[in-house]
C-alpha positions in Angstrom: -2.1 28.7 9.5 -0.2 25.4 9.1 2.8 24.6 11.5 5.6 24.2 9.2 7.6 22.7 12.0 5.0 19.8 12.4 6.1 16.2 12.2 3.6 14.2 10.1 3.6 10.5 10.1 5.4 9.3 7.0 4.4 6.1 5.3 6.3 4.3 2.6 4.2 2.5 0.0 6.6 -0.3 -1.2 6.7 -3.7 -3.1 9.5 -4.7 -5.1 7.0 -6.4 -7.3 5.1 -4.0 -10.1 1.7 -4.3 -11.2 0.3 -5.1 -7.6 -1.8 -1.8 -7.0 1.2 0.1 -5.1 0.6 3.4 -6.9 -3.1 2.9 -7.2 -3.5 2.4 -3.5 -1.0 5.5 -2.6 -3.3 7.9 -4.7 -6.8 6.5 -3.3 -5.7 6.1 0.2 -4.0 9.6 0.3 -7.1 11.1 -1.3 -9.6 9.2 1.0 -7.9 10.7 4.1 -7.6 14.2 2.4 -11.3 14.0 1.6 -11.9 13.3 5.3 -10.1 16.8 6.2 -6.6 15.6 6.9 -3.7 17.5 5.2 -1.8 14.7 3.2 1.5 15.0 1.1 2.1 12.2 -1.6 5.8 12.2 -2.6 6.2 10.4 -6.0 9.8 8.9 -6.0 8.9 6.4 -8.8 10.6 7.3 -12.1 7.4 6.2 -14.0 5.7 8.8 -12.5 2.2 7.2 -12.5 1.0 8.8 -9.2 1.8 12.1 -10.7 -0.1 11.4 -13.7 -3.0 9.8 -11.9 -3.4 13.1 -9.8 -3.5 15.1 -13.2 0.1 16.6 -12.8 1.2 16.8 -16.5 5.0 16.8 -17.2 5.1 20.4 -18.1 4.1 21.2 -14.5 6.5 19.1 -12.6 9.6 21.1 -12.6 12.4 19.6 -10.9 10.1 17.6 -8.6 11.3 14.9 -6.3 14.5 14.6 -8.3 15.5 18.3 -7.4 14.4 17.5 -3.9 16.8 14.7 -3.5 19.4 16.4 -5.1 19.2 19.4 -2.6 18.3 21.8 -5.5 14.9 22.7 -4.2 13.2 23.1 -0.9 10.3 20.7 0.3 7.7 23.6 0.1 8.9 24.7 -3.6 8.9 21.1 -4.7 5.1 20.8 -3.4 2.2 21.2 -6.0 -1.6 21.3 -5.2 -3.7 18.6 -6.6 -7.4 18.6 -7.7 -8.3 17.0 -4.2 -8.7 19.4 -1.4 -6.1 19.0 1.3 -3.8 16.8 -0.8 -0.6 18.0 -2.3 2.0 16.3 -4.2 6.0 16.2 -4.9 5.8 15.0 -8.5 8.1 12.5 -10.2 10.3 13.4 -13.1 12.3 11.4 -15.6 15.6 12.3 -14.2 15.0 9.9 -11.4 15.9 7.1 -13.8 19.4 7.8 -13.1 19.4 8.2 -9.2 21.2 5.1 -8.5 24.2 6.1 -10.6 24.0 9.9 -9.8 23.4 9.6 -6.1 25.2 6.3 -5.4 28.5 7.6 -4.6 27.2 10.4 -2.2 27.9 10.4 1.5 24.3 9.7 3.2 22.8 8.6 0.0 20.2 6.7 1.9 19.3 9.8 3.8 18.6 12.1 0.9 14.8 12.1 1.4 14.8 12.0 5.0 17.0 15.1 5.2 14.6 17.0 2.9 12.0 16.3 5.4 14.0 17.9 8.3 12.7 21.1 6.8 9.3 20.4 8.4 6.2 19.6 6.6 2.6 21.3 7.0 0.8 17.8 6.9 -0.8 15.1 8.9 0.4 12.3 6.7 3.0 11.8 4.0 2.9 8.9 1.8 6.0 8.0 -0.4 5.2 6.3 -3.8 8.4 4.0 -3.9 9.5 2.4 -7.2 9.1 -1.4 -7.9 12.5 -2.9 -6.9 14.8 -2.4 -4.0 17.3 0.2 -5.4 18.5 3.4 -3.9 15.1 5.3 -4.5 13.3 2.8 -2.4 15.9 2.6 0.3 15.4 6.4 0.6 11.7 6.1 1.0 12.3 3.4 3.8 14.8 5.5 5.6 12.7 8.5 5.6 9.5 6.5 6.6 8.1 5.9 10.1 6.3 2.7 8.7 6.0 0.5 5.5 2.3 -0.2 3.9 2.8 -3.1 1.4 0.1 -3.7 -1.3 -0.3 -7.3 -2.2 -2.0 -8.8 -5.1 -4.3 -11.6 -4.5 -2.8 -14.0 -7.2 -0.5 -17.0 -7.4 3.0 -15.0 -7.1 1.8 -12.8 -4.2 3.9 -14.3 -1.8 6.9 -14.8 -4.0 9.5 -12.2 -3.2 7.7 -10.6 -0.2 10.2 -12.5 2.1 12.8 -10.4 0.3 11.1 -7.2 0.9 10.8 -8.2 4.6 14.4 -8.8 4.8 15.1 -5.3 3.1 12.7 -3.8 5.8 14.7 -5.7 8.8 17.9 -4.5 7.3 17.0 -0.8 6.9 15.6 -1.2 10.5 18.8 -2.6 12.0 21.3 -0.4 10.2 19.5 2.8 8.8 16.3 3.3 10.5 15.7 1.8 13.9 12.2 3.2 14.2 10.8 1.8 11.1 7.8 -0.2 11.8 5.2 -2.4 9.5 2.1 -0.4 8.9 0.6 -3.4 7.4 -0.3 -5.5 4.3 -3.4 -4.5 2.0 -4.7 -7.1 -0.3 -5.4 -5.7 -3.6 -7.1 -6.9 -7.0 -9.2 -9.3 -5.1 -12.0 -11.5 -6.6 -14.5 -13.3 -4.5 -15.6 -15.3 -7.6 -12.2 -16.6 -8.2 -11.4 -19.6 -6.0 -7.4 -18.9 -6.4 -7.8 -15.4 -5.5 -9.7 -16.4 -2.1 -7.2 -19.1 -1.4 -4.3 -16.8 -1.8 -6.1 -14.1 0.5 -6.7 -16.7 3.2 -2.9 -17.9 3.0 -1.8 -14.4 3.3 -4.2 -13.5 6.5 -2.9 -17.1 8.0 0.7 -16.2 7.8 0.7 -12.5 8.5 -2.4 -12.3 10.7 -2.9 -8.9 12.4 -0.6 -7.2 10.0 -3.1 -7.7 7.0 -5.7 -5.0 6.8 -9.3 -6.4 7.3 -10.2 -4.3 4.1 -9.4 -5.6 0.9 -9.4 -3.8 -2.4 -11.4 -5.5 -5.0 -10.7 -5.7 -8.8 -12.9 -2.8 -10.4 -13.1 -1.1 -13.6 -13.5 2.3 -12.1 -10.2 2.0 -10.3 -8.4 1.3 -13.4 -10.2 4.2 -15.4 -9.9 7.1 -13.0 -6.0 7.5 -13.7 -6.7 8.2 -17.4 -8.9 11.3 -16.1 -6.4 12.5 -13.8 -8.2 12.0 -10.6 -8.7 9.4 -7.9 -11.5 6.9 -8.0 -13.3 8.9 -5.4 -13.8 11.8 -7.6 -14.3 9.8 -10.5 -17.1 7.4 -9.1 -17.8 8.0 -5.6 -20.4 5.0 -5.6 -18.2 2.5 -7.1 -17.0 -0.8 -5.2 -13.3 0.5 -5.7 -14.2 4.0 -4.2 -15.9 2.6 -1.1 -13.2 0.0 -0.5 -10.5 2.9 -0.3 -12.7 4.8 2.1 -13.0 1.7 4.3 -9.5 1.2 3.9 -8.9 5.0 5.1 -11.4 4.5 8.0 -9.6 1.3 9.2 -5.9 3.2 8.7 -7.1 5.7 11.1 -8.6 3.3 13.8 -5.2 1.5 13.7 -3.6 4.7 14.3 -5.7 5.5 17.3 -5.2 2.0 18.6 -1.4 2.6 18.3 -1.5 6.0 20.2 -3.7 4.4 22.9 
């Protein structure tokens, strides 16, 4: 029986820019680790709810979801739902999250709502928090609750624009709200070896951030974009696709880095 008092490693997946593969990475990295036998929880705190949809959780099944958890209206266990992926559970998003900044903005400890919810204990090895684009209260809650931040970064011209702001926000959270917050790393997404600009951006990112960038990059792949419409991760949609294999490689590198960190 899982130990409900166990403290999982919590990873916030964040980038204030939309359309960079943030939710896709949340779904597929979490799924790859779960397929490997680890217990994984995905917390969807993005009002768009794409992670929930991408894992086949329809609106009628979500109940209060992550909104009720943040509002203190439900427990962590009651907010958690199973998915089609063995070992992977989800706290789904609901549209009520759209008003979170206004509704929770005047509360004391408003940045700690998610962190306080996880104090209840979580029977998982890893928790991934799919943060919304932007640096509002929901993203701050994700960063305050997390042990580390994983940043998906699209290999295109505007990739580095705005990342300095995200890094400043991470530093601010570390200094004032969550002193143990670390950088898990940067994942290059939507790469295209046939595109000279994509290759140049990838080289620039690696040159600037060096060891913080994962060696594994996620390529542009039609199977990755098709899978969410079927409510399953790309690993279940087309295991042999280059997208599925890239996320398996990313999961393996993620675990290697975790072992190195503990050593």
